[in-house]
mmJSON file of the N, C-alpha and C atoms, coordinates in Angstrom:
{"data_MODEL":{"atom_site":{
"group_PDB":["ATOM","ATOM","ATOM","ATOM","ATOM","ATOM","ATOM","ATOM","ATOM","ATOM","ATOM","ATOM","ATOM","ATOM","ATOM","ATOM","ATOM","ATOM","ATOM","ATOM","ATOM","ATOM","ATOM","ATOM","ATOM","ATOM","ATOM","ATOM","ATOM","ATOM","ATOM","ATOM","ATOM","ATOM","ATOM","ATOM","ATOM","ATOM","ATOM","ATOM","ATOM","ATOM","ATOM","ATOM","ATOM","ATOM","ATOM","ATOM","ATOM","ATOM","ATOM","ATOM","ATOM","ATOM","ATOM","ATOM","ATOM","ATOM","ATOM","ATOM","ATOM","ATOM","ATOM","ATOM","ATOM","ATOM","ATOM","ATOM","ATOM","ATOM","ATOM","ATOM","ATOM","ATOM","ATOM","ATOM","ATOM","ATOM","ATOM","ATOM","ATOM","ATOM","ATOM","ATOM","ATOM","ATOM","ATOM","ATOM","ATOM","ATOM","ATOM","ATOM","ATOM","ATOM","ATOM","ATOM","ATOM","ATOM","ATOM","ATOM","ATOM","ATOM","ATOM","ATOM","ATOM","ATOM","ATOM","ATOM","ATOM","ATOM","ATOM","ATOM","ATOM","ATOM","ATOM","ATOM","ATOM","ATOM","ATOM","ATOM","ATOM","ATOM","ATOM","ATOM","ATOM","ATOM","ATOM","ATOM","ATOM","ATOM","ATOM","ATOM","ATOM","ATOM","ATOM","ATOM","ATOM","ATOM","ATOM","ATOM","ATOM","ATOM","ATOM","ATOM","ATOM","ATOM","ATOM","ATOM","ATOM","ATOM","ATOM","ATOM","ATOM","ATOM","ATOM","ATOM","ATOM","ATOM","ATOM","ATOM","ATOM","ATOM","ATOM","ATOM","ATOM","ATOM","ATOM","ATOM","ATOM","ATOM","ATOM","ATOM","ATOM","ATOM","ATOM","ATOM","ATOM","ATOM","ATOM","ATOM","ATOM","ATOM","ATOM","ATOM","ATOM","ATOM","ATOM","ATOM","ATOM","ATOM","ATOM","ATOM","ATOM","ATOM","ATOM","ATOM","ATOM","ATOM"],
"id":[1,2,3,4,5,6,7,8,9,10,11,12,13,14,15,16,17,18,19,20,21,22,23,24,25,26,27,28,29,30,31,32,33,34,35,36,37,38,39,40,41,42,43,44,45,46,47,48,49,50,51,52,53,54,55,56,57,58,59,60,61,62,63,64,65,66,67,68,69,70,71,72,73,74,75,76,77,78,79,80,81,82,83,84,85,86,87,88,89,90,91,92,93,94,95,96,97,98,99,100,101,102,103,104,105,106,107,108,109,110,111,112,113,114,115,116,117,118,119,120,121,122,123,124,125,126,127,128,129,130,131,132,133,134,135,136,137,138,139,140,141,142,143,144,145,146,147,148,149,150,151,152,153,154,155,156,157,158,159,160,161,162,163,164,165,166,167,168,169,170,171,172,173,174,175,176,177,178,179,180,181,182,183,184,185,186,187,188,189,190,191,192,193,194,195,196,197,198],
"type_symbol":["N","C","C","N","C","C","N","C","C","N","C","C","N","C","C","N","C","C","N","C","C","N","C","C","N","C","C","N","C","C","N","C","C","N","C","C","N","C","C","N","C","C","N","C","C","N","C","C","N","C","C","N","C","C","N","C","C","N","C","C","N","C","C","N","C","C","N","C","C","N","C","C","N","C","C","N","C","C","N","C","C","N","C","C","N","C","C","N","C","C","N","C","C","N","C","C","N","C","C","N","C","C","N","C","C","N","C","C","N","C","C","N","C","C","N","C","C","N","C","C","N","C","C","N","C","C","N","C","C","N","C","C","N","C","C","N","C","C","N","C","C","N","C","C","N","C","C","N","C","C","N","C","C","N","C","C","N","C","C","N","C","C","N","C","C","N","C","C","N","C","C","N","C","C","N","C","C","N","C","C","N","C","C","N","C","C","N","C","C","N","C","C","N","C","C","N","C","C"],
"label_atom_id":["N","CA","C","N","CA","C","N","CA","C","N","CA","C","N","CA","C","N","CA","C","N","CA","C","N","CA","C","N","CA","C","N","CA","C","N","CA","C","N","CA","C","N","CA","C","N","CA","C","N","CA","C","N","CA","C","N","CA","C","N","CA","C","N","CA","C","N","CA","C","N","CA","C","N","CA","C","N","CA","C","N","CA","C","N","CA","C","N","CA","C","N","CA","C","N","CA","C","N","CA","C","N","CA","C","N","CA","C","N","CA","C","N","CA","C","N","CA","C","N","CA","C","N","CA","C","N","CA","C","N","CA","C","N","CA","C","N","CA","C","N","CA","C","N","CA","C","N","CA","C","N","CA","C","N","CA","C","N","CA","C","N","CA","C","N","CA","C","N","CA","C","N","CA","C","N","CA","C","N","CA","C","N","CA","C","N","CA","C","N","CA","C","N","CA","C","N","CA","C","N","CA","C","N","CA","C","N","CA","C","N","CA","C","N","CA","C","N","CA","C","N","CA","C","N","CA","C","N","CA","C"],
"label_alt_id":[null,null,null,null,null,null,null,null,null,null,null,null,null,null,null,null,null,null,null,null,null,null,null,null,null,null,null,null,null,null,null,null,null,null,null,null,null,null,null,null,null,null,null,null,null,null,null,null,null,null,null,null,null,null,null,null,null,null,null,null,null,null,null,null,null,null,null,null,null,null,null,null,null,null,null,null,null,null,null,null,null,null,null,null,null,null,null,null,null,null,null,null,null,null,null,null,null,null,null,null,null,null,null,null,null,null,null,null,null,null,null,null,null,null,null,null,null,null,null,null,null,null,null,null,null,null,null,null,null,null,null,null,null,null,null,null,null,null,null,null,null,null,null,null,null,null,null,null,null,null,null,null,null,null,null,null,null,null,null,null,null,null,null,null,null,null,null,null,null,null,null,null,null,null,null,null,null,null,null,null,null,null,null,null,null,null,null,null,null,null,null,null,null,null,null,null,null,null],
"label_comp_id":["UNK","UNK","UNK","UNK","UNK","UNK","UNK","UNK","UNK","UNK","UNK","UNK","UNK","UNK","UNK","UNK","UNK","UNK","UNK","UNK","UNK","UNK","UNK","UNK","UNK","UNK","UNK","UNK","UNK","UNK","UNK","UNK","UNK","UNK","UNK","UNK","UNK","UNK","UNK","UNK","UNK","UNK","UNK","UNK","UNK","UNK","UNK","UNK","UNK","UNK","UNK","UNK","UNK","UNK","UNK","UNK","UNK","UNK","UNK","UNK","UNK","UNK","UNK","UNK","UNK","UNK","UNK","UNK","UNK","UNK","UNK","UNK","UNK","UNK","UNK","UNK","UNK","UNK","UNK","UNK","UNK","UNK","UNK","UNK","UNK","UNK","UNK","UNK","UNK","UNK","UNK","UNK","UNK","UNK","UNK","UNK","UNK","UNK","UNK","UNK","UNK","UNK","UNK","UNK","UNK","UNK","UNK","UNK","UNK","UNK","UNK","UNK","UNK","UNK","UNK","UNK","UNK","UNK","UNK","UNK","UNK","UNK","UNK","UNK","UNK","UNK","UNK","UNK","UNK","UNK","UNK","UNK","UNK","UNK","UNK","UNK","UNK","UNK","UNK","UNK","UNK","UNK","UNK","UNK","UNK","UNK","UNK","UNK","UNK","UNK","UNK","UNK","UNK","UNK","UNK","UNK","UNK","UNK","UNK","UNK","UNK","UNK","UNK","UNK","UNK","UNK","UNK","UNK","UNK","UNK","UNK","UNK","UNK","UNK","UNK","UNK","UNK","UNK","UNK","UNK","UNK","UNK","UNK","UNK","UNK","UNK","UNK","UNK","UNK","UNK","UNK","UNK","UNK","UNK","UNK","UNK","UNK","UNK"],
"label_asym_id":["A","A","A","A","A","A","A","A","A","A","A","A","A","A","A","A","A","A","A","A","A","A","A","A","A","A","A","A","A","A","A","A","A","A","A","A","A","A","A","A","A","A","A","A","A","A","A","A","A","A","A","A","A","A","A","A","A","A","A","A","A","A","A","A","A","A","A","A","A","A","A","A","A","A","A","A","A","A","A","A","A","A","A","A","A","A","A","A","A","A","A","A","A","A","A","A","A","A","A","A","A","A","A","A","A","A","A","A","A","A","A","A","A","A","A","A","A","A","A","A","A","A","A","A","A","A","A","A","A","A","A","A","A","A","A","A","A","A","A","A","A","A","A","A","A","A","A","A","A","A","A","A","A","A","A","A","A","A","A","A","A","A","A","A","A","A","A","A","A","A","A","A","A","A","A","A","A","A","A","A","A","A","A","A","A","A","A","A","A","A","A","A","A","A","A","A","A","A"],
"label_entity_id":["1","1","1","1","1","1","1","1","1","1","1","1","1","1","1","1","1","1","1","1","1","1","1","1","1","1","1","1","1","1","1","1","1","1","1","1","1","1","1","1","1","1","1","1","1","1","1","1","1","1","1","1","1","1","1","1","1","1","1","1","1","1","1","1","1","1","1","1","1","1","1","1","1","1","1","1","1","1","1","1","1","1","1","1","1","1","1","1","1","1","1","1","1","1","1","1","1","1","1","1","1","1","1","1","1","1","1","1","1","1","1","1","1","1","1","1","1","1","1","1","1","1","1","1","1","1","1","1","1","1","1","1","1","1","1","1","1","1","1","1","1","1","1","1","1","1","1","1","1","1","1","1","1","1","1","1","1","1","1","1","1","1","1","1","1","1","1","1","1","1","1","1","1","1","1","1","1","1","1","1","1","1","1","1","1","1","1","1","1","1","1","1","1","1","1","1","1","1"],
"label_seq_id":[1,1,1,2,2,2,3,3,3,4,4,4,5,5,5,6,6,6,7,7,7,8,8,8,9,9,9,10,10,10,11,11,11,12,12,12,13,13,13,14,14,14,15,15,15,16,16,16,17,17,17,18,18,18,19,19,19,20,20,20,21,21,21,22,22,22,23,23,23,24,24,24,25,25,25,26,26,26,27,27,27,28,28,28,29,29,29,30,30,30,31,31,31,32,32,32,33,33,33,34,34,34,35,35,35,36,36,36,37,37,37,38,38,38,39,39,39,40,40,40,41,41,41,42,42,42,43,43,43,44,44,44,45,45,45,46,46,46,47,47,47,48,48,48,49,49,49,50,50,50,51,51,51,52,52,52,53,53,53,54,54,54,55,55,55,56,56,56,57,57,57,58,58,58,59,59,59,60,60,60,61,61,61,62,62,62,63,63,63,64,64,64,65,65,65,66,66,66],
"pdbx_PDB_ins_code":[null,null,null,null,null,null,null,null,null,null,null,null,null,null,null,null,null,null,null,null,null,null,null,null,null,null,null,null,null,null,null,null,null,null,null,null,null,null,null,null,null,null,null,null,null,null,null,null,null,null,null,null,null,null,null,null,null,null,null,null,null,null,null,null,null,null,null,null,null,null,null,null,null,null,null,null,null,null,null,null,null,null,null,null,null,null,null,null,null,null,null,null,null,null,null,null,null,null,null,null,null,null,null,null,null,null,null,null,null,null,null,null,null,null,null,null,null,null,null,null,null,null,null,null,null,null,null,null,null,null,null,null,null,null,null,null,null,null,null,null,null,null,null,null,null,null,null,null,null,null,null,null,null,null,null,null,null,null,null,null,null,null,null,null,null,null,null,null,null,null,null,null,null,null,null,null,null,null,null,null,null,null,null,null,null,null,null,null,null,null,null,null,null,null,null,null,null,null],
"Cartn_x":[4.481,5.692,6.797,7.901,9.073,9.061,8.977,8.987,10.412,10.567,11.904,12.714,12.027,12.732,12.793,12.339,12.234,13.574,14.616,15.933,16.499,16.345,16.877,16.168,14.854,14.093,14.491,14.593,14.982,16.374,17.308,18.666,18.665,17.883,17.793,17.2,16.163,15.569,16.587,17.374,18.412,19.464,19.85,20.833,20.317,19.042,18.445,18.454,18.074,18.07,19.48,20.466,21.853,22.304,21.978,22.353,21.656,20.393,19.652,20.281,20.659,21.318,22.622,23.385,24.672,24.462,23.489,23.195,22.782,21.917,21.472,22.625,23.535,24.7,25.58,25.815,26.69,26.071,24.75,24.102,23.707,23.832,23.527,22.05,21.231,19.797,19.535,18.755,18.402,16.891,16.428,14.994,14.456,13.334,12.71,11.55,11.402,10.272,8.955,8.968,7.734,7.395,8.357,8.11,8.176,8.612,8.7,10.028,10.012,11.244,12.073,13.366,14.19,13.686,13.798,13.299,13.85,15.038,15.617,14.806,14.019,13.232,11.789,11.422,10.051,9.787,8.586,8.149,6.895,7.106,5.991,5.047,5.587,4.736,3.774,4.278,3.422,2.407,2.822,1.897,0.777,1.131,0.119,-0.871,-0.36,-1.23,-2.155,-1.631,-2.448,-3.549,-3.23,-4.238,-5.338,-4.986,-5.977,-6.869,-6.35,-7.128,-7.999,-7.728,-8.489,-9.588,-10.629,-11.68,-11.179,-11.57,-11.132,-11.741,-10.985,-11.441,-12.072,-13.172,-13.799,-13.287,-12.588,-12.006,-12.813,-13.722,-14.536,-15.792,-16.762,-18.004,-18.384,-18.644,-19.063,-20.554,-20.918,-22.327,-22.969,-22.149,-22.723,-21.733,-22.213,-21.382,-21.767,-20.797,-21.073,-21.066],
"Cartn_y":[-28.796,-29.547,-29.002,-29.65,-29.238,-29.921,-29.109,-29.629,-29.782,-30.223,-30.451,-29.161,-28.031,-26.764,-25.905,-26.433,-25.651,-25.058,-25.897,-25.418,-24.382,-24.637,-23.712,-22.365,-22.385,-21.133,-20.357,-21.048,-20.373,-19.764,-20.498,-19.99,-18.773,-18.822,-17.685,-16.472,-16.673,-15.561,-14.936,-15.775,-15.26,-14.487,-15.007,-14.327,-12.967,-12.902,-11.638,-10.633,-11.064,-10.162,-9.667,-10.552,-10.161,-9.14,-9.386,-8.453,-7.108,-7.127,-5.889,-5.067,-5.726,-5.021,-4.393,-5.138,-4.624,-3.416,-3.494,-2.372,-1.146,-1.339,-0.215,0.393,-0.444,0.077,0.907,0.401,1.1,2.395,2.421,3.621,4.6,4.2,5.1,5.21,4.299,4.339,3.698,4.404,3.866,3.751,2.685,2.46,3.486,4.071,5.081,4.469,4.872,4.392,4.892,6.076,6.683,6.242,5.71,5.316,6.488,7.654,8.837,8.861,9.474,9.676,10.753,10.805,11.867,13.241,14.256,15.596,16.149,15.74,16.233,15.777,14.721,14.19,14.672,15.495,15.986,17.035,17.055,18.084,18.717,19.637,20.218,21.013,21.714,22.519,21.627,20.539,19.624,18.938,18.596,17.969,18.93,20.183,21.177,21.383,21.456,21.636,20.43,19.238,18.029,18.004,18.416,18.434,19.446,20.578,21.612,21.235,20.46,20.152,18.901,18.081,16.849,17.04,16.247,16.235,15.444,15.864,15.109,13.706,12.761,11.382,11.087,10.362,9.937,8.536,8.384,7.089,6.333,7.032,6.357,7.164,6.495,7.174,6.728,7.701,7.401,7.079,5.891,5.493,5.509,5.488,5.455,6.045,6.924,7.494,6.81,6.236,5.497,6.442],
"Cartn_z":[14.929,15.065,14.189,14.297,13.535,12.175,11.14,9.785,9.29,8.06,7.514,7.33,7.245,7.025,8.279,9.398,10.632,11.057,11.122,11.567,10.597,9.312,8.304,8.374,8.58,8.665,9.908,11.045,12.286,12.159,11.561,11.389,10.466,9.406,8.488,9.183,10.001,10.746,11.694,12.375,13.266,12.479,11.318,10.472,10.011,9.654,9.215,10.366,11.567,12.718,13.032,12.943,13.182,12.14,10.882,9.816,10.005,10.412,10.636,11.758,12.846,13.953,13.484,12.697,12.197,11.283,10.395,9.495,10.305,11.292,12.12,12.903,13.403,14.122,13.196,11.997,11.056,10.542,10.397,9.867,10.963,12.213,13.319,13.626,13.128,13.393,14.744,15.569,16.874,16.967,17.599,17.777,18.765,18.425,19.269,20.033,21.3,22.095,21.526,20.933,20.436,19.022,18.298,16.925,15.956,16.435,15.582,14.834,13.68,12.922,13.62,13.359,13.939,13.488,14.351,14.007,12.695,12.301,11.048,9.837,9.992,8.877,8.887,9.861,9.951,8.88,8.343,7.401,7.993,8.936,9.686,8.795,7.813,6.935,6.147,5.603,4.84,5.75,6.966,7.912,8.292,8.537,8.908,7.762,6.543,5.381,5.21,5.409,5.278,6.328,7.545,8.608,8.317,7.721,7.44,6.26,5.325,4.126,4.285,5.29,5.474,6.512,6.376,7.38,8.59,9.791,10.968,10.963,11.471,11.52,12.875,12.859,14.103,14.399,15.508,15.835,16.878,17.568,18.579,18.824,19.378,19.733,21.139,21.999,23.367,23.341,23.789,23.757,25.132,26.174,27.511,28.503,29.342,30.399,31.701,32.347,33.588,34.77],
"occupancy":[1.0,1.0,1.0,1.0,1.0,1.0,1.0,1.0,1.0,1.0,1.0,1.0,1.0,1.0,1.0,1.0,1.0,1.0,1.0,1.0,1.0,1.0,1.0,1.0,1.0,1.0,1.0,1.0,1.0,1.0,1.0,1.0,1.0,1.0,1.0,1.0,1.0,1.0,1.0,1.0,1.0,1.0,1.0,1.0,1.0,1.0,1.0,1.0,1.0,1.0,1.0,1.0,1.0,1.0,1.0,1.0,1.0,1.0,1.0,1.0,1.0,1.0,1.0,1.0,1.0,1.0,1.0,1.0,1.0,1.0,1.0,1.0,1.0,1.0,1.0,1.0,1.0,1.0,1.0,1.0,1.0,1.0,1.0,1.0,1.0,1.0,1.0,1.0,1.0,1.0,1.0,1.0,1.0,1.0,1.0,1.0,1.0,1.0,1.0,1.0,1.0,1.0,1.0,1.0,1.0,1.0,1.0,1.0,1.0,1.0,1.0,1.0,1.0,1.0,1.0,1.0,1.0,1.0,1.0,1.0,1.0,1.0,1.0,1.0,1.0,1.0,1.0,1.0,1.0,1.0,1.0,1.0,1.0,1.0,1.0,1.0,1.0,1.0,1.0,1.0,1.0,1.0,1.0,1.0,1.0,1.0,1.0,1.0,1.0,1.0,1.0,1.0,1.0,1.0,1.0,1.0,1.0,1.0,1.0,1.0,1.0,1.0,1.0,1.0,1.0,1.0,1.0,1.0,1.0,1.0,1.0,1.0,1.0,1.0,1.0,1.0,1.0,1.0,1.0,1.0,1.0,1.0,1.0,1.0,1.0,1.0,1.0,1.0,1.0,1.0,1.0,1.0,1.0,1.0,1.0,1.0,1.0,1.0],
"B_iso_or_equiv":[0.0,0.0,0.0,0.0,0.0,0.0,0.0,0.0,0.0,0.0,0.0,0.0,0.0,0.0,0.0,0.0,0.0,0.0,0.0,0.0,0.0,0.0,0.0,0.0,0.0,0.0,0.0,0.0,0.0,0.0,0.0,0.0,0.0,0.0,0.0,0.0,0.0,0.0,0.0,0.0,0.0,0.0,0.0,0.0,0.0,0.0,0.0,0.0,0.0,0.0,0.0,0.0,0.0,0.0,0.0,0.0,0.0,0.0,0.0,0.0,0.0,0.0,0.0,0.0,0.0,0.0,0.0,0.0,0.0,0.0,0.0,0.0,0.0,0.0,0.0,0.0,0.0,0.0,0.0,0.0,0.0,0.0,0.0,0.0,0.0,0.0,0.0,0.0,0.0,0.0,0.0,0.0,0.0,0.0,0.0,0.0,0.0,0.0,0.0,0.0,0.0,0.0,0.0,0.0,0.0,0.0,0.0,0.0,0.0,0.0,0.0,0.0,0.0,0.0,0.0,0.0,0.0,0.0,0.0,0.0,0.0,0.0,0.0,0.0,0.0,0.0,0.0,0.0,0.0,0.0,0.0,0.0,0.0,0.0,0.0,0.0,0.0,0.0,0.0,0.0,0.0,0.0,0.0,0.0,0.0,0.0,0.0,0.0,0.0,0.0,0.0,0.0,0.0,0.0,0.0,0.0,0.0,0.0,0.0,0.0,0.0,0.0,0.0,0.0,0.0,0.0,0.0,0.0,0.0,0.0,0.0,0.0,0.0,0.0,0.0,0.0,0.0,0.0,0.0,0.0,0.0,0.0,0.0,0.0,0.0,0.0,0.0,0.0,0.0,0.0,0.0,0.0,0.0,0.0,0.0,0.0,0.0,0.0],
"pdbx_formal_charge":[null,null,null,null,null,null,null,null,null,null,null,null,null,null,null,null,null,null,null,null,null,null,null,null,null,null,null,null,null,null,null,null,null,null,null,null,null,null,null,null,null,null,null,null,null,null,null,null,null,null,null,null,null,null,null,null,null,null,null,null,null,null,null,null,null,null,null,null,null,null,null,null,null,null,null,null,null,null,null,null,null,null,null,null,null,null,null,null,null,null,null,null,null,null,null,null,null,null,null,null,null,null,null,null,null,null,null,null,null,null,null,null,null,null,null,null,null,null,null,null,null,null,null,null,null,null,null,null,null,null,null,null,null,null,null,null,null,null,null,null,null,null,null,null,null,null,null,null,null,null,null,null,null,null,null,null,null,null,null,null,null,null,null,null,null,null,null,null,null,null,null,null,null,null,null,null,null,null,null,null,null,null,null,null,null,null,null,null,null,null,null,null,null,null,null,null,null,null],
"auth_seq_id":[1,1,1,2,2,2,3,3,3,4,4,4,5,5,5,6,6,6,7,7,7,8,8,8,9,9,9,10,10,10,11,11,11,12,12,12,13,13,13,14,14,14,15,15,15,16,16,16,17,17,17,18,18,18,19,19,19,20,20,20,21,21,21,22,22,22,23,23,23,24,24,24,25,25,25,26,26,26,27,27,27,28,28,28,29,29,29,30,30,30,31,31,31,32,32,32,33,33,33,34,34,34,35,35,35,36,36,36,37,37,37,38,38,38,39,39,39,40,40,40,41,41,41,42,42,42,43,43,43,44,44,44,45,45,45,46,46,46,47,47,47,48,48,48,49,49,49,50,50,50,51,51,51,52,52,52,53,53,53,54,54,54,55,55,55,56,56,56,57,57,57,58,58,58,59,59,59,60,60,60,61,61,61,62,62,62,63,63,63,64,64,64,65,65,65,66,66,66],
"auth_comp_id":["UNK","UNK","UNK","UNK","UNK","UNK","UNK","UNK","UNK","UNK","UNK","UNK","UNK","UNK","UNK","UNK","UNK","UNK","UNK","UNK","UNK","UNK","UNK","UNK","UNK","UNK","UNK","UNK","UNK","UNK","UNK","UNK","UNK","UNK","UNK","UNK","UNK","UNK","UNK","UNK","UNK","UNK","UNK","UNK","UNK","UNK","UNK","UNK","UNK","UNK","UNK","UNK","UNK","UNK","UNK","UNK","UNK","UNK","UNK","UNK","UNK","UNK","UNK","UNK","UNK","UNK","UNK","UNK","UNK","UNK","UNK","UNK","UNK","UNK","UNK","UNK","UNK","UNK","UNK","UNK","UNK","UNK","UNK","UNK","UNK","UNK","UNK","UNK","UNK","UNK","UNK","UNK","UNK","UNK","UNK","UNK","UNK","UNK","UNK","UNK","UNK","UNK","UNK","UNK","UNK","UNK","UNK","UNK","UNK","UNK","UNK","UNK","UNK","UNK","UNK","UNK","UNK","UNK","UNK","UNK","UNK","UNK","UNK","UNK","UNK","UNK","UNK","UNK","UNK","UNK","UNK","UNK","UNK","UNK","UNK","UNK","UNK","UNK","UNK","UNK","UNK","UNK","UNK","UNK","UNK","UNK","UNK","UNK","UNK","UNK","UNK","UNK","UNK","UNK","UNK","UNK","UNK","UNK","UNK","UNK","UNK","UNK","UNK","UNK","UNK","UNK","UNK","UNK","UNK","UNK","UNK","UNK","UNK","UNK","UNK","UNK","UNK","UNK","UNK","UNK","UNK","UNK","UNK","UNK","UNK","UNK","UNK","UNK","UNK","UNK","UNK","UNK","UNK","UNK","UNK","UNK","UNK","UNK"],
"auth_asym_id":["A","A","A","A","A","A","A","A","A","A","A","A","A","A","A","A","A","A","A","A","A","A","A","A","A","A","A","A","A","A","A","A","A","A","A","A","A","A","A","A","A","A","A","A","A","A","A","A","A","A","A","A","A","A","A","A","A","A","A","A","A","A","A","A","A","A","A","A","A","A","A","A","A","A","A","A","A","A","A","A","A","A","A","A","A","A","A","A","A","A","A","A","A","A","A","A","A","A","A","A","A","A","A","A","A","A","A","A","A","A","A","A","A","A","A","A","A","A","A","A","A","A","A","A","A","A","A","A","A","A","A","A","A","A","A","A","A","A","A","A","A","A","A","A","A","A","A","A","A","A","A","A","A","A","A","A","A","A","A","A","A","A","A","A","A","A","A","A","A","A","A","A","A","A","A","A","A","A","A","A","A","A","A","A","A","A","A","A","A","A","A","A","A","A","A","A","A","A"],
"auth_atom_id":["N","CA","C","N","CA","C","N","CA","C","N","CA","C","N","CA","C","N","CA","C","N","CA","C","N","CA","C","N","CA","C","N","CA","C","N","CA","C","N","CA","C","N","CA","C","N","CA","C","N","CA","C","N","CA","C","N","CA","C","N","CA","C","N","CA","C","N","CA","C","N","CA","C","N","CA","C","N","CA","C","N","CA","C","N","CA","C","N","CA","C","N","CA","C","N","CA","C","N","CA","C","N","CA","C","N","CA","C","N","CA","C","N","CA","C","N","CA","C","N","CA","C","N","CA","C","N","CA","C","N","CA","C","N","CA","C","N","CA","C","N","CA","C","N","CA","C","N","CA","C","N","CA","C","N","CA","C","N","CA","C","N","CA","C","N","CA","C","N","CA","C","N","CA","C","N","CA","C","N","CA","C","N","CA","C","N","CA","C","N","CA","C","N","CA","C","N","CA","C","N","CA","C","N","CA","C","N","CA","C","N","CA","C","N","CA","C","N","CA","C","N","CA","C","N","CA","C","N","CA","C"],
"pdbx_PDB_model_num":[1,1,1,1,1,1,1,1,1,1,1,1,1,1,1,1,1,1,1,1,1,1,1,1,1,1,1,1,1,1,1,1,1,1,1,1,1,1,1,1,1,1,1,1,1,1,1,1,1,1,1,1,1,1,1,1,1,1,1,1,1,1,1,1,1,1,1,1,1,1,1,1,1,1,1,1,1,1,1,1,1,1,1,1,1,1,1,1,1,1,1,1,1,1,1,1,1,1,1,1,1,1,1,1,1,1,1,1,1,1,1,1,1,1,1,1,1,1,1,1,1,1,1,1,1,1,1,1,1,1,1,1,1,1,1,1,1,1,1,1,1,1,1,1,1,1,1,1,1,1,1,1,1,1,1,1,1,1,1,1,1,1,1,1,1,1,1,1,1,1,1,1,1,1,1,1,1,1,1,1,1,1,1,1,1,1,1,1,1,1,1,1,1,1,1,1,1,1]
}}}
């Protein structure tokens, strides 16, 4: 249900979202579908070194082939 602070919290959340949109517009940041950083911020050399020095991660195991 609606508590005593419900309206104030909702209004604050809306204000935060509005401020966030304004900041992003002013700074030129656009949301990416892929979630990747802009290419100018990539550090390919460090990423390649990290991949070579770490053990590969196992994220799944196939237990049955249908």
